[in-house]
C-alpha positions in Angstrom: 2.1 -148.3 93.6 -2.0 -148.3 93.9 -1.9 -148.3 89.8 0.0 -152.0 90.1 -3.3 -153.3 91.9 -5.6 -152.2 89.2 -3.1 -154.5 86.8 -3.3 -157.5 89.4 -6.8 -157.0 89.5 -7.5 -158.0 86.1 -4.8 -160.4 85.8 -6.5 -162.2 88.4 -9.6 -162.4 86.5 -10.1 -166.0 84.9 -13.5 -167.1 83.4 -14.8 -169.9 85.3 -13.5 -173.5 84.3 -17.4 -174.6 83.7 -18.7 -171.3 81.2 -15.8 -171.8 78.8 -16.1 -176.0 78.9 -19.8 -175.4 77.9 -18.5 -172.9 75.4 -16.0 -174.8 73.8 -19.1 -177.7 73.3 -21.2 -175.2 71.8 -18.3 -174.2 69.3 -18.2 -178.2 68.6 -21.7 -178.6 67.9 -22.4 -175.7 66.2 -18.9 -176.8 64.2 -20.5 -180.2 62.7 -23.3 -178.8 61.7 -21.4 -176.1 59.1 -19.0 -177.7 57.3 -16.0 -176.1 55.8 -12.7 -174.6 57.2 -14.3 -170.4 56.6 -16.8 -171.9 59.1 -14.4 -173.4 61.3 -12.5 -170.1 61.8 -15.7 -168.1 62.5 -16.7 -170.0 64.6 -13.5 -170.1 67.2 -13.3 -166.4 66.2 -16.9 -166.3 67.9 -15.4 -168.4 70.6 -12.8 -166.7 71.4 -14.8 -163.1 71.2 -17.4 -164.9 73.7 -14.8 -165.7 76.1 -13.5 -162.1 75.9 -16.8 -160.5 76.7 -17.2 -162.9 79.9 -13.7 -161.4 81.4 -14.4 -158.0 80.4 -18.1 -158.2 81.8 -16.2 -160.0 85.1 -13.7 -157.6 85.7 -15.5 -154.4 86.2 -17.0 -155.9 90.1 -13.5 -158.0 90.9 -11.5 -155.4 89.9 -13.5 -152.7 91.8 -13.4 -155.3 94.7 -10.0 -155.2 94.5 -9.0 -151.3 95.2 -9.4 -149.4 98.1 -11.9 -146.7 98.8 -9.2 -144.0 99.7 -7.2 -144.6 96.1 -10.6 -143.5 94.5 -10.8 -140.3 97.1 -7.2 -139.8 96.4 -7.2 -140.2 93.2 -10.1 -137.2 93.2 -8.4 -135.1 95.7 -4.6 -135.5 94.0 -4.2 -137.8 91.1 -0.1 -137.3 91.7 -0.3 -138.3 95.4 -2.7 -141.1 94.2 0.4 -142.6 91.8 3.2 -142.5 94.4 1.4 -144.2 96.9 2.0 -147.7 98.5 -1.0 -149.5 100.3 -0.5 -151.0 103.4 -4.1 -151.4 104.9 -2.9 -152.4 108.4 -5.7 -151.3 111.8 -5.4 -150.8 115.1 -8.2 -150.4 117.6 -8.5 -148.7 120.6 -11.1 -147.0 122.9 -14.2 -148.2 120.2 -12.7 -147.0 116.8 -9.9 -148.6 114.2 -7.9 -147.0 112.5 -6.6 -147.6 109.5 -3.3 -146.7 107.6 -4.4 -147.2 104.6 -0.9 -146.3 102.1 2.1 -144.4 102.4 4.8 -142.6 100.5 8.0 -142.4 101.9 10.9 -140.3 100.3 14.0 -139.3 102.5 13.6 -137.9 105.9 9.5 -137.0 104.4 6.7 -139.2 104.5 2.7 -138.8 102.9 0.3 -140.9 105.1 -3.0 -141.9 103.9 -4.9 -143.0 107.4 -9.4 -144.0 108.4 -11.2 -144.2 110.9 -14.4 -146.2 111.4 -16.5 -147.1 114.5 -14.9 -150.2 115.4 -16.5 -154.1 114.7 -19.3 -154.2 117.5 -18.7 -150.7 118.8 -22.2 -149.1 119.5 -20.4 -145.5 120.3 -21.2 -144.5 116.9 -18.0 -141.8 117.5 -17.3 -141.8 113.8 -20.3 -139.8 111.8 -18.5 -136.8 110.0 -15.1 -134.6 110.3 -12.8 -135.1 113.0 -9.5 -133.9 114.2 -6.0 -136.2 115.0 -5.4 -133.3 117.9 -1.2 -133.0 116.7 -1.5 -136.3 118.6 0.3 -138.3 115.6 3.8 -139.1 114.6 5.9 -141.8 112.4 8.6 -143.6 114.0 11.0 -146.3 112.6 14.2 -147.5 115.1 15.9 -144.1 115.2 14.0 -141.5 114.5 10.9 -139.8 114.7 8.5 -137.0 113.1 9.8 -133.6 114.4 6.8 -131.4 112.3 4.0 -132.3 110.5 0.5 -131.3 109.2 -3.0 -133.3 109.0 -5.5 -133.0 106.4 -9.2 -134.0 106.7 -10.1 -135.3 103.5 -13.9 -136.4 103.9 -16.3 -138.8 105.7 -17.3 -141.7 103.3 -20.9 -142.6 105.0 -21.0 -145.8 103.1 -17.9 -147.1 104.7 -18.3 -145.0 107.9 -14.5 -143.5 107.4 -13.2 -140.2 108.0 -10.0 -139.7 105.7 -6.9 -138.3 106.7 -4.1 -137.2 104.7 -0.9 -136.8 107.1 2.5 -135.2 106.1 5.4 -136.3 108.6 8.9 -134.6 108.7 12.5 -136.3 110.6 16.3 -135.5 111.3 17.1 -138.4 109.5 16.1 -140.6 106.3 12.9 -143.3 107.6 14.6 -147.0 107.3 11.6 -148.5 105.4 11.7 -151.8 107.1 10.4 -151.0 110.1 7.9 -148.0 110.3 5.6 -147.2 113.0 2.4 -144.7 113.0 0.9 -143.6 116.1 -1.8 -141.8 116.7 -3.1 -140.6 120.9 -6.1 -138.4 120.4 -8.9 -137.9 118.2 -11.5 -135.1 118.1 -14.9 -136.3 116.7 -18.1 -134.3 115.3 -16.4 -131.0 114.1 -18.4 -128.4 112.7 -18.5 -125.1 111.5 -21.5 -122.7 111.3 -21.2 -118.4 110.3 -22.0 -116.0 113.0 -22.2 -112.3 112.1 -20.3 -110.1 114.7 -22.2 -107.1 116.1 -20.0 -103.9 115.2 -22.0 -101.6 117.0 -20.4 -101.5 120.4 -17.2 -100.6 119.0 -15.5 -97.8 120.9 -13.3 -95.5 120.5 -10.7 -96.0 123.5 -10.5 -98.7 125.7 -7.5 -100.0 128.4 -4.8 -102.1 127.8 -3.2 -105.0 129.5 -0.1 -106.7 129.0 -0.1 -110.7 128.2 2.8 -113.2 127.4 1.9 -114.7 123.7 1.3 -118.4 123.1 1.6 -117.3 119.3 0.9 -114.5 116.6 1.4 -113.2 113.0 -0.2 -112.4 109.9 -0.2 -111.2 106.6 1.4 -107.8 108.0 4.7 -108.6 109.5 5.4 -107.6 112.9 8.0 -104.6 112.3 5.5 -103.4 110.0 3.1 -103.1 112.3 2.4 -99.5 114.3 4.2 -98.9 117.5 1.0 -99.8 120.1 0.8 -103.1 118.5 4.7 -104.3 118.3 5.8 -107.0 120.8 7.2 -106.6 124.3 10.4 -108.8 124.4 10.4 -111.4 127.4 12.6 -111.7 130.7 14.5 -114.2 131.5 12.5 -115.4 134.2 9.7 -115.5 131.3 11.1 -115.4 127.7 8.1 -115.6 125.8 7.2 -112.2 124.0 4.1 -109.7 125.3 1.8 -107.6 123.8 -0.6 -105.3 124.8 -4.2 -106.2 124.3 -7.8 -104.8 125.2 -8.4 -105.3 128.6 -12.2 -106.3 127.7 -14.2 -109.4 129.7 -12.6 -111.5 132.1 -12.2 -115.0 131.6 -14.3 -115.9 134.3 -17.2 -114.4 132.9 -16.4 -115.9 129.4 -18.3 -119.4 128.9 -15.6 -122.7 129.1 -17.6 -124.3 126.1 -18.8 -121.7 123.3 -17.1 -118.3 121.8 -17.2 -114.9 123.8 -16.6 -111.8 121.8 -15.0 -110.1 125.1 -13.8 -106.7 123.5 -14.2 -104.6 119.7 -12.5 -101.1 119.8 -11.3 -98.7 117.1 -8.0 -97.0 117.8 -5.5 -95.2 116.2 -6.8 -96.5 112.8 -6.9 -100.0 113.9 -10.2 -102.2 114.6 -9.2 -105.1 117.4 -11.5 -107.9 118.0 -11.0 -109.5 121.0 -12.7 -113.7 121.8 -12.3 -116.2 123.7 -12.4 -119.3 122.5 -13.2 -120.8 125.9 -11.5 -123.6 127.6 -9.2 -125.7 124.1 -7.1 -127.9 126.0 -9.7 -130.6 125.2 -11.2 -129.3 122.1 -10.4 -127.6 119.0 -12.3 -124.1 118.8 -11.1 -121.1 116.6 -12.7 -118.7 114.2 -12.1 -117.0 110.9 -13.0 -113.7 111.2 -13.9 -111.5 107.8 -14.3 -107.6 107.6 -16.5 -106.3 104.7 -16.4 -103.1 103.4 -19.4 -100.7 101.8 -18.4 -102.3 98.8 -18.8 -105.7 99.8 -14.9 -106.6 100.0 -14.4 -108.8 102.4 -10.7 -109.3 103.9 -8.7 -111.2 106.8 -7.0 -109.6 109.5 -3.9 -107.8 109.5 -2.4 -109.7 112.6 -3.2 -111.5 115.7 -1.8 -112.4 118.6 -2.7 -115.2 120.8 -2.9 -116.1 124.9 -4.3 -117.8 127.6 -5.8 -117.0 130.8 -6.6 -119.5 134.2 -9.4 -119.7 136.0 -8.7 -121.8 138.9 -8.0 -125.5 136.9 -9.4 -124.1 134.2 -7.3 -122.1 131.1 -9.2 -120.3 128.2 -7.8 -119.2 125.2 -8.0 -115.5 123.5 -6.9 -113.9 120.4 -7.3 -110.4 119.5 -7.5 -110.1 115.8 -5.6 -106.1 114.3 -7.2 -104.5 111.0 -5.9 -101.8 109.8 -8.2 -99.7 108.4 -9.0 -96.1 107.8 -12.2 -96.1 108.9 -14.9 -92.8 108.5 -17.6 -94.5 110.0 -18.0 -97.9 111.8 -21.4 -98.6 110.5 -20.0 -98.8 107.0 -18.3 -102.0 108.1 -20.2 -105.4 108.9 -17.9 -108.5 110.0 -18.8 -112.0 109.6 -16.7 -115.1 111.1 -16.5 -119.1 110.5 -16.2 -120.6 113.8 -15.2 -123.8 114.2 -16.7 -126.1 116.9 -15.4 -130.0 118.5 -17.3 -132.7 120.3 -16.0 -135.5 122.0 -12.4 -135.8 123.1 -11.1 -139.3 122.6 -7.9 -140.6 123.5 -6.2 -144.1 123.1 -3.4 -145.7 122.1 -3.5 -146.4 117.8 -0.3 -148.2 116.6 0.6 -149.6 113.4 3.6 -151.2 112.5 4.5 -152.3 108.6 7.7 -152.2 106.6 7.8 -151.2 102.6 9.5 -153.8 100.8 
């Protein structure tokens, strides 16, 4: 555990031999000038105190050199997790980026892993310089098991170390075998960013046609069975088992930006504010938005439900979302909307693999 690393660092601290010999000579010299048992005891006590002081002064930089920066970060963010982690500190380099498995906590079929990404030694690409994303391309495996579900959380970017830190949580069908583990990443998104933007509600219409789209996902704080009938999903068919939903027939995909957000429709129909947006081509990026509706009293809230789907134009697949707010709105002008728009830069595909074992 990381806690033992502190103890090992302190145990390894020994004052230089020449310093000890010099202090002993000084003590003996002074002992010869001052006779008597009392004085000799005082000199020995002084010598012991001086040596201890040297150890204490030496301890801080020596110990600091032995404790990874990731431990300080994890301790700050999650002290309980820091106490469970076992240091690994093994790395793999691909495409100008070095991935290091910093530490892991293994418990049966679950694992918590701290990893870092930095620019490889000698690389001039400057790919690691802030928030990044592992693009759901990570997994942990052993002889017989592989992770089946997981999640990744960006922790922080340490500019002094030029390192981006992540916490990865994975789970397998079977208990992981600690004698041979491999952690792998196949892609990273660099230069993630976010900014706040206002969404103009002044063009909201009171009626609009709809179209049926096969969904790639849906969900929200209001479950589907409690939604108005017009918003409920339509069951899939044998040919296409995906559920479908009637969404606003707004701006066509061909007229949307492939590399930015586009508001494609806003309508208030039957007590539901429906806001539709296109995220562009998201196959090699990660654009998404958090939309907040603000009432006349300044209260903000998320959507009650949302649905997502794709529309293809040639070889480009555009991702759409429609956000539903169930709200009695006497006047649209009493409301406003803003969003936190998340964007990403370059996608780097690589082959980062670290094999290790836990004692």
